[in-house]
C-alpha positions as CSV (number, residue, x, y, z in Angstrom):
1,M,-57.6,54.5,-64.0
2,A,-54.9,55.0,-61.5
3,N,-53.1,52.0,-60.3
4,I,-54.2,51.0,-56.9
5,K,-51.5,49.5,-54.7
6,Y,-52.8,47.1,-52.2
7,P,-50.8,46.6,-49.1
8,M,-49.0,43.4,-49.2
9,K,-49.3,41.0,-46.3
10,K,-46.1,40.6,-44.3
11,R,-44.6,37.3,-44.5
12,R,-44.0,35.6,-41.2
13,K,-40.5,34.3,-41.0
14,R,-40.5,30.7,-40.3
15,K,-38.3,29.7,-37.4
16,K,-35.7,27.2,-38.2
17,R,-36.1,24.0,-36.4
18,V,-33.3,23.5,-34.0
19,S,-31.9,20.0,-34.1
20,W,-31.8,18.3,-30.7
21,L,-28.1,17.7,-31.3
22,S,-27.3,21.2,-32.5
23,K,-25.1,23.5,-30.5
24,K,-28.1,25.8,-29.7
25,S,-30.2,23.0,-28.2
26,K,-30.1,22.3,-24.5
27,L,-28.7,18.8,-25.1
28,G,-26.2,20.2,-27.6
29,R,-25.0,22.8,-25.1
30,F,-24.8,20.1,-22.5
31,L,-22.7,17.9,-24.7
32,S,-20.5,20.8,-25.7
33,H,-19.8,21.5,-22.0
34,I,-19.3,17.9,-20.9
35,S,-16.9,17.1,-23.8
36,K,-14.9,20.3,-23.3
37,I,-11.2,19.5,-23.1
38,N,-9.8,23.1,-22.9
39,A,-10.0,25.6,-20.1
40,D,-10.9,29.3,-20.1
41,Y,-8.7,30.1,-17.2
42,D,-6.1,32.9,-17.8
43,D,-2.6,33.1,-16.4
44,K,-2.4,36.7,-15.4
45,L,0.6,36.3,-13.2
46,N,3.9,34.4,-13.5
47,W,3.0,31.4,-11.5
48,R,4.9,29.0,-13.7
49,R,8.2,30.3,-12.3
50,R,6.9,30.2,-8.7
51,F,5.7,26.6,-9.2
52,Y,9.1,25.3,-10.3
53,I,10.8,27.2,-7.5
54,L,8.5,25.5,-5.1
55,I,9.3,22.1,-6.6
56,G,13.0,22.8,-6.3
57,A,12.7,23.9,-2.7
58,S,10.5,20.8,-1.9
59,A,13.2,18.6,-3.4
60,I,15.8,20.1,-1.0
61,V,13.4,19.5,1.9
62,L,12.6,15.9,1.0
63,F,16.2,15.0,0.2
64,S,17.3,16.5,3.6
65,L,14.6,14.9,5.7
66,S,15.1,11.5,4.1
67,S,18.4,11.1,6.0
68,F,16.6,11.5,9.4
69,Q,14.1,8.7,9.0
70,G,14.3,5.4,10.8
71,V,14.1,1.9,9.3
72,N,10.7,0.7,8.2
73,A,9.9,-2.7,9.6
74,D,8.7,-4.0,6.2
75,E,12.0,-3.0,4.5
76,R,13.4,-6.4,5.3
77,Y,11.1,-8.0,2.7
78,M,12.2,-5.4,0.1
79,T,15.8,-6.0,1.0
80,T,15.6,-9.8,0.3
81,Y,13.5,-9.1,-2.8
82,S,16.2,-6.7,-4.1
83,H,18.9,-9.4,-3.8
84,L,16.7,-12.1,-5.4
85,S,15.5,-10.0,-8.3
86,L,19.1,-8.9,-9.1
87,D,20.2,-12.5,-9.1
88,F,17.3,-13.4,-11.4
89,Y,18.2,-10.8,-14.1
90,T,22.0,-11.2,-13.9
91,S,22.1,-15.0,-13.8
92,L,19.4,-15.7,-16.4
93,G,18.7,-19.0,-14.5
94,D,18.3,-18.3,-10.8
95,Y,14.6,-18.6,-10.1
96,S,14.8,-18.2,-6.3
97,V,12.8,-15.0,-6.6
98,Y,9.8,-17.3,-7.4
99,D,10.0,-19.1,-4.1
100,E,8.0,-18.6,-0.9
101,W,10.6,-17.2,1.5
102,N,10.6,-15.8,5.0
103,N,6.9,-16.8,5.2
104,W,6.1,-13.9,2.9
105,E,5.2,-15.6,-0.4
106,T,3.2,-12.6,-1.4
107,M,6.3,-10.6,-2.5
108,R,6.6,-12.5,-5.7
109,Y,3.2,-11.0,-6.7
110,N,4.9,-7.6,-7.0
111,G,7.3,-6.4,-9.6
112,V,10.8,-5.0,-9.1
113,A,10.6,-1.5,-10.8
114,F,11.9,0.1,-7.5
115,V,13.8,-2.7,-5.7
116,L,15.9,-3.7,-8.7
117,P,17.5,-0.3,-9.3
118,F,18.0,0.0,-5.6
119,G,19.7,-3.4,-5.5
120,I,22.0,-2.4,-8.4
121,L,23.1,0.8,-6.6
122,C,23.8,-1.1,-3.4
123,E,26.0,-3.5,-5.4
124,I,27.9,-0.6,-7.0
125,L,28.3,1.2,-3.7
126,N,29.1,-2.1,-1.8
127,L,26.3,-1.5,0.8
128,D,24.3,-4.1,2.7
129,E,21.6,-3.8,5.3
130,T,24.0,-3.7,8.2
131,D,25.1,-0.3,7.0
132,R,23.1,2.7,7.9
133,G,23.9,4.2,4.5
134,F,22.0,1.3,3.0
135,H,18.7,2.5,4.5
136,I,19.5,6.1,3.9
137,L,20.0,5.4,0.2
138,R,16.6,3.7,-0.1
139,H,14.9,6.7,1.6
140,F,16.7,9.1,-0.6
141,L,15.6,7.3,-3.8
142,L,12.0,7.3,-2.5
143,S,12.2,11.0,-1.9
144,I,13.2,11.5,-5.5
145,L,9.9,9.7,-6.5
146,G,8.2,12.0,-4.1
147,V,9.4,15.1,-5.9
148,F,8.1,13.7,-9.2
149,I,4.7,13.1,-7.5
150,L,4.7,16.7,-6.6
151,L,5.6,17.7,-10.1
152,F,2.9,15.5,-11.7
153,A,0.2,16.7,-9.3
154,G,1.1,20.3,-10.2
155,L,1.2,19.6,-14.0
156,I,-2.2,18.0,-13.8
157,S,-3.6,21.2,-12.2
158,K,-1.9,23.2,-14.9
159,S,-3.3,21.1,-17.7
160,L,-6.8,21.5,-16.2
161,F,-6.7,25.0,-14.8
162,N,-3.6,27.2,-14.6
163,W,-0.1,27.6,-13.1
164,R,-1.4,29.1,-9.9
165,A,-3.5,26.0,-9.3
166,A,-0.4,23.9,-10.0
167,F,1.4,25.9,-7.3
168,I,-1.4,25.3,-4.8
169,A,-1.5,21.6,-5.6
170,A,2.3,21.2,-4.9
171,L,1.9,23.3,-1.7
172,I,-1.0,21.1,-0.4
173,L,1.2,18.0,-0.9
174,I,4.3,19.4,0.8
175,V,2.2,20.2,3.9
176,S,0.5,16.8,4.0
177,P,2.3,15.0,6.8
178,R,1.1,11.5,6.0
179,F,2.1,11.8,2.3
180,L,5.4,13.6,3.2
181,G,6.3,10.9,5.8
182,H,5.6,8.0,3.5
183,T,7.5,9.6,0.7
184,M,10.7,8.9,2.6
185,I,10.0,5.5,4.1
186,N,7.5,3.6,2.0
187,P,9.1,1.4,-0.7
188,R,5.8,0.0,-2.0
189,D,3.1,2.6,-1.9
190,I,5.2,5.6,-2.9
191,P,6.6,4.0,-6.1
192,F,3.0,2.9,-7.0
193,A,1.7,6.4,-6.4
194,F,4.4,7.8,-8.6
195,G,3.4,5.4,-11.5
196,F,-0.3,6.1,-10.9
197,I,-0.3,9.9,-10.8
198,G,2.2,10.1,-13.7
199,S,-0.2,7.9,-15.7
200,V,-3.2,10.0,-14.8
201,Y,-1.3,13.1,-16.1
202,F,-0.5,11.5,-19.5
203,I,-4.0,10.1,-19.8
204,L,-5.4,13.6,-19.5
205,L,-2.9,14.9,-22.0
206,I,-3.9,12.2,-24.5
207,L,-7.6,13.1,-24.0
208,K,-6.8,16.8,-24.4
209,N,-5.1,16.1,-27.7
210,I,-7.4,13.4,-28.9
211,Q,-7.3,14.4,-32.6
212,I,-3.5,14.0,-33.0
213,P,-1.9,12.3,-30.0
214,N,1.6,13.3,-29.1
215,N,4.1,10.4,-29.4
216,K,5.9,11.6,-26.3
217,H,2.7,11.4,-24.3
218,L,2.0,7.9,-25.5
219,I,5.4,6.6,-24.7
220,G,5.4,8.4,-21.3
221,L,2.1,6.8,-20.5
222,A,3.3,3.3,-21.5
223,L,6.4,3.6,-19.3
224,L,4.5,4.9,-16.3
225,M,1.6,2.4,-16.6
226,G,4.2,-0.4,-16.9
227,Y,6.0,0.9,-13.9
228,A,2.8,1.0,-11.9
229,L,1.9,-2.5,-13.1
230,S,5.2,-3.8,-11.9
231,I,4.8,-2.3,-8.5
232,R,1.2,-3.3,-7.8
233,A,-0.7,-5.1,-10.5
234,G,-4.1,-5.0,-8.8
235,G,-4.1,-1.2,-8.7
236,A,-2.4,-0.6,-12.0
237,L,-5.0,-2.6,-13.9
238,M,-7.4,0.3,-13.2
239,L,-5.2,2.5,-15.4
240,F,-5.5,-0.1,-18.2
241,L,-9.3,0.3,-17.8
242,F,-9.4,4.1,-17.4
243,L,-7.6,4.9,-20.6
244,P,-9.9,3.0,-23.1
245,A,-13.0,3.9,-21.1
246,F,-12.4,7.7,-21.1
247,Y,-11.0,7.7,-24.6
248,V,-13.9,5.8,-26.2
249,T,-16.5,7.8,-24.2
250,L,-15.0,11.0,-25.5
251,L,-15.1,9.7,-29.1
252,L,-18.8,8.8,-28.7
253,L,-19.5,12.3,-27.3
254,N,-17.8,13.9,-30.3
255,Y,-19.6,11.5,-32.7
256,I,-23.1,12.3,-31.4
257,K,-22.4,16.0,-31.0
258,K,-23.2,17.8,-34.2
259,G,-20.0,19.0,-35.8
260,G,-17.9,16.7,-33.7
261,Q,-14.7,15.6,-35.4
262,L,-13.2,12.1,-34.9
263,P,-9.5,11.3,-35.1
264,S,-8.3,9.0,-37.8
265,L,-8.3,5.3,-37.3
266,T,-4.5,5.3,-37.2
267,N,-4.4,7.9,-34.4
268,I,-7.0,5.9,-32.5
269,L,-5.0,2.8,-32.7
270,K,-1.8,4.6,-31.7
271,A,-3.5,6.3,-28.7
272,L,-4.7,3.0,-27.3
273,G,-2.2,0.5,-28.6
274,I,1.1,2.1,-27.6
275,P,0.1,2.8,-23.9
276,L,-1.8,-0.5,-23.4
277,G,0.5,-2.8,-25.2
278,G,3.8,-1.0,-24.3
279,G,2.7,-0.6,-20.7
280,F,1.8,-4.3,-20.3
281,L,5.1,-5.5,-21.9
282,F,7.2,-3.1,-19.8
283,G,5.4,-4.0,-16.6
284,I,5.8,-7.8,-17.2
285,A,9.4,-7.3,-18.0
286,L,10.0,-5.8,-14.6
287,W,8.0,-8.6,-12.8
288,P,10.0,-11.8,-12.6
289,Y,7.2,-14.1,-11.4
290,A,4.8,-12.8,-14.1
291,L,7.3,-13.7,-16.8
292,S,6.6,-17.3,-16.1
293,S,2.9,-17.0,-17.0
294,P,1.6,-13.3,-17.2
295,F,-2.1,-13.8,-17.3
296,R,-2.2,-16.6,-14.7
297,V,0.0,-14.6,-12.3
298,I,-2.1,-11.4,-12.8
299,A,-5.3,-13.4,-12.0
300,D,-3.7,-14.9,-8.9
301,T,-2.6,-11.3,-7.9
302,F,-6.3,-10.2,-7.9
303,D,-7.1,-13.2,-5.6
304,R,-4.3,-12.0,-3.2
305,V,-5.9,-8.5,-3.1
306,T,-9.3,-9.9,-2.1
307,F,-8.1,-12.8,0.0
308,F,-4.9,-11.5,1.5
309,P,-3.2,-14.4,3.3
310,V,-1.6,-12.3,6.0
311,S,-3.9,-11.5,9.0
312,I,-2.6,-9.2,11.7
313,R,-4.2,-7.4,14.7
314,I,-4.8,-3.7,14.1
315,L,-6.1,-1.0,16.4
316,F,-9.1,0.8,15.1
317,D,-11.5,3.0,17.0
318,G,-10.1,1.7,20.3
319,D,-10.6,-2.0,19.4
320,L,-8.1,-4.6,18.2
321,I,-9.6,-6.1,15.0
322,T,-8.1,-8.4,12.3
323,S,-6.8,-6.9,9.0
324,T,-8.8,-9.4,6.9
325,E,-12.1,-8.4,8.6
326,V,-12.1,-4.6,8.6
327,P,-15.4,-2.7,8.6
328,T,-16.6,-0.7,5.6
329,V,-15.9,2.5,7.4
330,Y,-12.2,1.6,8.0
331,L,-10.8,3.4,5.0
332,P,-12.9,6.6,5.0
333,T,-12.5,6.9,8.7
334,W,-8.7,6.7,8.5
335,I,-8.6,9.1,5.6
336,S,-10.9,11.7,7.2
337,I,-8.9,11.9,10.5
338,T,-5.4,12.0,8.9
339,I,-5.6,14.2,5.9
340,P,-4.9,17.9,6.4
341,I,-7.9,20.3,6.7
342,V,-6.5,22.3,3.7
343,F,-7.3,19.3,1.5
344,I,-10.8,18.8,2.9
345,L,-11.7,22.4,2.5
346,G,-10.4,22.4,-1.1
347,I,-12.7,19.5,-2.0
348,I,-15.6,21.2,-0.2
349,L,-15.0,24.4,-2.2
350,L,-15.8,22.5,-5.4
351,I,-19.4,22.4,-4.4
352,P,-20.3,26.1,-4.4
353,F,-18.2,26.8,-7.5
354,F,-19.3,23.7,-9.4
355,T,-21.3,25.6,-12.0
356,K,-18.6,28.0,-12.7
357,I,-16.0,25.3,-13.0
358,F,-18.4,23.3,-15.2
359,K,-18.8,26.2,-17.7
360,K,-15.2,27.1,-17.9
361,G,-13.9,23.6,-18.3
362,P,-12.2,21.5,-19.3
363,T,-15.3,19.7,-18.1
364,Y,-14.6,16.3,-19.5
365,L,-11.1,16.1,-18.2
366,I,-12.3,17.2,-14.7
367,L,-14.9,14.5,-14.7
368,A,-12.3,11.9,-15.8
369,L,-10.1,13.0,-12.9
370,C,-13.0,12.8,-10.5
371,A,-13.7,9.2,-11.7
372,M,-10.0,8.2,-11.2
373,F,-10.1,9.8,-7.8
374,I,-13.4,8.3,-6.5
375,G,-13.5,5.0,-8.3
376,P,-10.7,3.1,-6.4
377,L,-12.2,4.2,-3.1
378,L,-15.7,2.9,-4.0
379,Y,-14.2,-0.3,-5.3
380,V,-12.4,-1.1,-2.0
381,M,-15.3,0.0,0.2
382,L,-17.8,-2.1,-1.7
383,G,-15.4,-5.0,-2.0
384,D,-13.9,-7.4,0.5
385,T,-10.3,-6.2,0.6
386,A,-7.8,-6.7,3.4
387,L,-6.6,-3.3,4.8
388,Y,-4.2,-2.3,7.5
389,D,-1.8,0.5,8.4
390,G,-4.3,3.3,7.8
391,W,-4.6,4.4,4.1
392,R,-1.0,3.9,3.1
393,H,-2.1,1.6,0.3
394,F,-4.2,4.5,-1.0
395,T,-1.5,7.1,-1.2
396,F,-2.2,7.1,-5.0
397,F,-5.8,8.0,-4.2
398,Y,-4.8,11.0,-2.1
399,V,-2.3,12.5,-4.6
400,T,-4.9,12.0,-7.4
401,G,-7.4,14.1,-5.4
402,V,-4.9,17.0,-4.6
403,P,-5.4,18.7,-8.1
404,L,-9.1,18.7,-7.4
405,A,-8.6,20.3,-4.0
406,A,-6.3,22.8,-5.7
407,L,-9.1,23.6,-8.1
408,G,-11.4,24.4,-5.2
409,W,-8.9,26.9,-3.8
410,E,-8.2,28.4,-7.2
411,A,-11.9,28.9,-7.8
412,L,-12.2,30.7,-4.4
413,S,-9.3,33.0,-5.4
414,Q,-10.9,33.9,-8.7
415,W,-14.2,34.6,-7.0
416,I,-12.5,36.9,-4.6
417,E,-10.8,38.7,-7.5
418,E,-14.1,39.0,-9.3
419,K,-15.6,40.7,-6.2
420,N,-12.8,43.2,-6.3
421,W,-11.9,42.3,-2.8
422,K,-8.3,42.5,-1.5
423,P,-6.4,39.9,-3.5
424,W,-4.4,38.8,-0.5
425,I,-7.5,37.4,1.2
426,G,-7.4,34.1,-0.6
427,P,-3.6,33.4,0.1
428,V,-4.1,34.4,3.7
429,I,-7.0,31.9,4.2
430,L,-5.0,29.2,2.4
431,G,-1.9,29.9,4.5
432,L,-3.8,29.8,7.8
433,V,-5.2,26.4,7.3
434,M,-1.7,25.1,6.3
435,V,-0.1,26.3,9.5
436,E,-1.2,23.3,11.6
437,P,0.2,20.5,9.4
438,A,3.3,22.5,8.6
439,V,4.1,23.0,12.3
440,H,3.5,19.2,12.9
441,I,6.1,18.5,10.2
442,M,8.7,20.9,11.6
443,R,8.2,19.6,15.1
444,N,8.3,15.9,14.1
445,Y,10.5,15.9,11.0
446,Q,11.9,12.4,12.1
447,Y,8.5,10.8,11.8
448,P,6.1,13.2,10.1
449,Y,3.7,10.5,9.0
450,V,2.5,10.0,12.6
451,Y,-0.2,12.7,12.1
452,F,-3.9,13.1,13.0
453,N,-5.8,16.2,12.1
454,P,-7.8,18.5,14.5
455,L,-11.1,16.7,13.7
456,I,-10.0,13.9,16.1
457,G,-8.0,16.1,18.4
458,G,-4.6,15.5,16.9
459,V,-2.3,12.7,17.9
460,S,-3.4,12.9,21.5
461,G,-7.0,12.2,20.4
462,A,-5.8,9.1,18.5
463,F,-3.8,7.7,21.4
464,G,-5.1,4.3,22.3
465,N,-7.7,4.4,19.5
466,Y,-5.6,4.2,16.4
467,E,-2.2,2.9,15.4
468,L,0.4,5.6,15.8
469,D,3.9,4.6,14.6
470,Y,2.8,1.4,12.9
471,W,6.1,1.0,11.0
472,G,8.4,1.4,14.0
473,I,10.3,4.4,12.5
474,S,10.9,5.8,16.0
475,T,13.1,2.8,16.9
476,R,15.9,4.9,15.5
477,Q,15.4,7.5,18.2
478,G,15.3,4.7,20.8
479,V,18.7,3.4,19.7
480,E,20.1,7.0,19.6
481,A,18.7,7.6,23.1
482,L,20.7,4.6,24.3
483,E,23.8,5.9,22.5
484,K,23.4,9.4,24.0
485,K,23.1,8.1,27.5
486,G,26.1,6.0,27.2
487,V,24.5,2.5,27.1
488,L,25.6,1.7,23.5
489,H,29.2,2.4,22.7
490,A,32.4,0.7,21.4
491,D,33.7,-0.4,24.9
492,M,30.3,-1.6,26.3
493,E,29.6,-4.9,28.0
494,P,27.3,-7.3,26.1
495,I,23.6,-6.7,26.7
496,V,20.3,-8.1,25.6
497,L,18.0,-5.6,23.9
498,A,14.4,-6.7,23.6
499,T,11.9,-5.1,21.1
500,N,8.8,-5.8,19.2
501,F,10.4,-4.3,16.0
502,R,13.6,-6.4,15.7
503,Y,14.6,-5.6,12.1
504,S,14.3,-1.8,12.6
505,V,16.4,-1.9,15.8
506,Q,19.0,-4.4,14.6
507,N,19.7,-2.4,11.5
508,W,20.2,0.9,13.1
509,L,22.8,-0.3,15.6
510,G,26.3,1.2,15.1
511,S,28.9,-1.1,13.6
512,E,31.3,-0.4,16.4
513,Y,29.2,-2.1,19.0
514,R,26.7,-4.3,17.0
515,D,28.4,-7.6,18.0
516,K,27.9,-6.8,21.7
517,V,24.1,-6.3,21.5
518,Q,21.8,-9.3,21.3
519,V,18.5,-8.1,19.9
520,E,15.5,-10.3,20.8
521,Y,12.0,-10.1,19.5
522,V,9.7,-10.0,22.4
523,R,6.0,-9.1,22.4
524,Y,5.1,-6.3,24.7
525,R,2.4,-8.4,26.5
526,E,5.1,-11.0,27.1
527,R,7.7,-8.6,28.2
528,Y,8.6,-10.5,31.4
529,D,8.8,-13.9,29.9
530,T,12.3,-13.2,28.6
531,E,15.0,-11.5,30.6
532,W,16.6,-8.5,29.0
533,D,18.7,-5.4,30.0
534,Y,17.0,-2.8,27.9
535,A,13.9,-2.8,25.6
536,I,12.5,-0.6,22.9
537,W,8.7,-0.9,22.6
538,I,6.6,0.6,19.8
539,S,2.9,1.1,20.7
540,R,2.0,-1.1,17.6
541,F,0.0,-4.2,18.5
542,M,-0.8,-2.9,22.0
543,D,-4.3,-3.0,23.5
544,G,-5.6,0.6,23.3
545,S,-7.6,0.1,26.5
546,H,-4.3,-0.8,28.3
547,M,-2.5,2.2,26.9
548,K,-5.2,4.6,28.1
549,A,-5.7,2.8,31.5
550,V,-2.1,3.1,32.6
551,D,-1.3,6.3,30.6
552,W,1.4,4.3,28.8
553,P,4.3,4.1,29.1
554,S,3.7,4.8,32.8
555,S,6.3,2.5,34.4
556,T,9.2,2.8,36.8
557,R,11.3,1.1,34.1
558,T,10.8,3.9,31.6
559,F,14.3,5.0,30.4
560,H,13.3,7.3,27.6
561,T,10.0,8.2,25.8
562,I,9.7,9.2,22.2
563,K,6.8,11.6,21.7
564,V,4.8,13.3,18.9
565,N,3.3,16.6,20.1
566,N,3.7,15.4,23.7
567,T,2.0,12.0,23.0
568,P,4.1,8.9,23.4
569,I,4.6,6.7,20.4
570,S,7.4,4.5,21.7
571,A,9.5,4.0,24.8
572,V,12.8,2.7,26.0
573,Y,12.7,0.5,29.1
574,E,15.5,-0.5,31.4
575,K,15.5,-3.7,33.4
576,G,15.3,-2.0,36.8
577,E,14.4,-4.3,39.7
578,P,14.3,-7.9,38.5
579,H,11.3,-9.0,40.5
580,A,9.0,-9.6,37.5
581,F,11.6,-11.7,35.7
582,E,12.4,-13.7,38.9
583,G,8.7,-14.2,39.7
584,K,8.0,-15.6,36.2
585,K,10.9,-17.9,36.4
586,A,9.8,-19.2,39.8
587,L,6.2,-19.6,38.5
588,D,7.4,-21.7,35.5
589,Q,9.4,-23.9,37.8
590,G,6.5,-24.5,40.1
591,Q,8.1,-22.6,43.0
592,I,4.8,-20.9,44.0
593,Q,5.7,-19.2,47.2
594,D,8.8,-17.7,45.7
595,A,6.7,-16.5,42.7
596,I,4.2,-14.9,45.0
597,Q,6.9,-13.0,47.0
598,H,8.6,-11.8,43.8
599,F,5.3,-10.5,42.2
600,E,4.3,-8.8,45.4
601,R,7.6,-6.9,45.5
602,E,7.2,-6.1,41.7
603,I,3.8,-4.6,42.4
604,E,5.3,-2.4,45.1
605,Y,8.0,-1.3,42.6
606,N,5.6,-0.9,39.7
607,P,1.9,-0.8,40.8
608,K,0.4,-0.5,37.3
609,N,2.2,-3.6,36.0
610,N,-0.8,-5.6,34.8
611,I,1.4,-8.6,34.0
612,A,2.6,-8.8,37.6
613,H,-1.0,-8.7,38.9
614,L,-1.9,-11.5,36.4
615,Y,1.0,-13.7,37.3
616,L,0.4,-13.1,41.0
617,G,-3.2,-14.2,40.6
618,M,-2.1,-17.3,38.7
619,S,0.4,-18.1,41.5
620,V,-2.3,-17.7,44.2
621,A,-4.7,-19.8,42.2
622,R,-2.3,-22.7,42.2
623,S,-2.3,-22.6,46.0
624,G,-6.1,-23.0,45.8
625,D,-7.1,-19.5,47.0
626,W,-9.5,-18.5,44.2
627,E,-11.0,-15.5,46.1
628,A,-7.5,-13.9,46.4
629,A,-6.7,-14.9,42.8
630,L,-9.9,-13.2,41.5
631,R,-8.9,-9.9,43.2
632,H,-5.6,-9.9,41.4
633,F,-7.2,-10.8,38.1
634,E,-9.7,-7.9,38.5
635,T,-6.8,-5.5,39.2
636,S,-5.0,-6.8,36.1
637,L,-8.1,-6.2,34.1
638,K,-8.3,-2.7,35.4
639,Y,-5.0,-1.9,33.7
640,A,-5.5,-4.2,30.6
641,P,-9.2,-4.8,30.0
642,E,-8.7,-6.7,26.8
643,N,-5.8,-8.9,27.7
644,Q,-6.9,-12.4,26.6
645,A,-4.8,-14.3,29.2
646,T,-6.3,-12.1,32.0
647,V,-9.9,-12.5,30.8
648,L,-9.4,-16.3,30.6
649,N,-8.0,-16.5,34.1
650,Y,-10.7,-14.2,35.5
651,A,-13.3,-16.4,33.9
652,M,-11.7,-19.5,35.3
653,A,-11.7,-18.0,38.8
654,K,-15.4,-17.1,38.5
655,I,-16.2,-20.6,37.3
656,N,-14.3,-22.2,40.3
657,L,-16.2,-19.8,42.6
658,G,-19.6,-20.8,41.0
659,D,-20.3,-17.4,39.5
660,Y,-21.1,-18.7,36.0
661,S,-23.0,-15.6,34.8
662,D,-20.1,-13.2,35.2
663,A,-17.7,-15.7,33.6
664,K,-20.0,-16.2,30.6
665,L,-20.5,-12.5,30.2
666,A,-16.7,-11.9,30.0
667,L,-16.1,-14.8,27.7
668,H,-18.9,-13.8,25.3
669,E,-17.3,-10.4,24.9
670,M,-13.9,-12.0,24.4
671,V,-15.0,-14.4,21.6
672,E,-16.9,-11.7,19.9
673,T,-13.7,-9.6,19.6
674,F,-11.4,-12.7,19.1
675,P,-13.5,-15.4,17.5
676,N,-10.4,-17.6,17.0
677,S,-9.7,-17.8,20.8
678,H,-9.9,-21.5,21.5
679,G,-9.5,-20.7,25.2
680,G,-12.6,-18.5,25.2
681,W,-14.8,-21.1,23.6
682,Y,-13.3,-23.8,25.9
683,Y,-14.2,-21.9,29.1
684,L,-17.6,-21.1,27.7
685,A,-18.2,-24.8,27.2
686,L,-16.9,-25.5,30.7
687,A,-19.1,-22.8,32.4
688,N,-22.2,-24.1,30.7
689,F,-21.3,-27.7,31.4
690,R,-20.9,-26.9,35.1
691,E,-24.2,-25.0,35.1
692,G,-26.0,-27.9,33.4
693,E,-26.6,-26.2,30.1
694,L,-25.4,-29.2,28.1
695,S,-26.7,-28.2,24.6
696,L,-24.8,-24.9,24.8
697,A,-21.8,-26.6,26.2
698,A,-21.8,-29.1,23.3
699,Q,-22.1,-26.2,20.8
700,Y,-19.1,-24.3,22.4
701,I,-16.9,-27.3,22.6
702,Q,-17.4,-27.9,18.9
703,H,-16.2,-24.3,18.3
704,T,-13.2,-25.0,20.5
705,V,-11.9,-28.0,18.5
706,Q,-12.7,-26.4,15.2
707,V,-10.5,-23.4,16.1
708,R,-7.7,-25.5,17.7
709,P,-7.9,-29.2,16.5
710,D,-4.8,-30.2,18.5
711,F,-6.1,-28.8,21.8
712,R,-6.4,-32.0,24.0
713,P,-8.4,-30.5,26.9
714,G,-11.1,-29.6,24.3
715,W,-11.5,-33.2,23.2
716,Q,-11.4,-34.4,26.8
717,L,-14.2,-32.0,27.9
718,G,-16.2,-32.9,24.8
719,I,-16.2,-36.6,25.9
720,Q,-17.6,-35.6,29.3
721,I,-20.2,-33.4,27.8
722,F,-21.5,-35.9,25.3
723,E,-21.5,-38.8,27.8
724,E,-23.5,-36.6,30.2
725,M,-25.9,-35.9,27.4
726,G,-26.2,-39.6,26.6
727,D,-24.8,-39.1,23.1
728,Q,-22.3,-42.0,23.1
729,Q,-21.7,-41.8,19.4
730,R,-20.3,-38.3,19.5
731,A,-18.5,-39.1,22.7
732,D,-16.7,-42.0,20.9
733,L,-15.9,-39.7,18.0
734,F,-14.2,-37.3,20.4
735,R,-12.4,-40.2,22.2
736,N,-11.1,-41.5,18.9
737,R,-9.9,-38.1,17.8
738,L,-8.1,-37.7,21.2
739,E,-6.3,-41.0,20.8
740,Q,-5.0,-39.8,17.4
741,L,-3.3,-36.7,18.9
């Protein structure tokens, strides 16, 4: 019988079960992408050489421009701190650096990583703050740090992407007017930005080489974290949190990812211990006050960040607000209207190319950089931190974001190449959006930081709405204008020079005539209370409504105007006709008719002088003519709508004329803007008292004496109000308090 072969059943191959953590699973692929620490970008062209050529050229530009900058008004605190810190380290017993000096006790909560080397160089070169070379040296040293910031921003781009991205990052920074300007004048925020961006670079390198950390990277990170800690502890402590957070997270990702390899325990301890421990010790060593009690001082420093003791008036969105009560939108608004469009477009370009960037990597390092970029901004916006002078405190935030903007432009360039389009399209687009800020820098090389982008209409759009030259850098041009026109010279007669930025003016006067110039600090709104020959006014601290109403510095006394793109940022005044000074003098001496005559002549000479209209109204009011006084107060308000003295006198005139509703309306607007105005609360109480609204009058007089406890008229009016109400107990309390004054 023949063998019969039966067909065999085909065996079905059993599919292997894919582990949810394997590289083939969706989660596995996601973990592989997100933990990626290497990039797939290729360097097809020699961009490395071009990058270093750009850095070299930028160094020449920065070093050159640093000699053209004026004196930063805050440099006086740094000057004193330089001397005290040098005494501390050389004497080993002089603790004056711990003291509260010049009403600026917050300086001791900052280290001396920058001011100490500067002080040493000044000792070697025998320079003091009366020498112009003293200030030029400081600006030169700052520009050196600026070059290193450019370098680190580029190297971050290289470590994440390629050398072309590094070139783009450096290029974006060099055409960023705010950054470039601060690089040469800002002795606090630029050194901190240097320490921060350098630390970010080494953190990324350590993450990139997580298996076997490079000792040079660890030491570099320790030095730069320590440097940042010494400059600004509150911001630097973020770095001490970023490193362990990103490092441990990457370890966990590698652990749960199948096939992930963990570094040895020794390498883990080295990677965390050397930067954290070494950085802390180095930072404390360069922080005199922290040496007394490191942890207590650091805790106090955080309190100073949240409850900053210095409150100043700042111009924001056309209104004068206090620096300790800024709105949540303050920082993002300032950033959005003052950073160049090239940066904004670079960040926006990340959105359409996100998937491509995510796949190519190094994904984890990019995400870490994004966190270090966005985290500080969110912390400040959600917190209660005092802010002023735009975003200068956040220079480190901007330079950290530049590599991300460079990635956006690099992704666009690669996409254009993949489409086989003309390769010059990308560079042309990039170059076109850089033209506007580059032209601003070239036109305003003496104060490039006074910059607003086209989103707000440039500097002219910001005029009267935001602070322009908030550091008084252009006082140098004011002094030089007086020199060029022959006012300041060796054989001159003694003069009085008034200014609202005394330190900046005083320390740019030439040594050959310095002893013949008496520099007086005078507020612009009090410019006729003190007699002077010439004055240099910076638009800082001025009412924006006044600047726009008179088209400042519209005055017959204008001697010279310093402008940025045809917009005034400061002005030099000459005394001119002395009517305003003589009128104020007569008013103070009670010579009312003489005062009226002088102020009337002043208004003929300078019709938009709001102070003359105010004082004329006050003079007329003393003669009892409240109708005429009101007309002058209304004219004064036309040219300075937010001047507190004018609003108070206007309200007083309205009260005396029986028009309580208009008086109360003006006063309510005033105390809403200036809640600490005791005069505003006092006249609100008086208006309501005269109108018979006793409960409201009592409420407002309580506000008055709370704001100004030593204000005698407030206690006197309170006695009348409570006696009229029949509340003898509170009337007696006010009477007893009045007797104690």
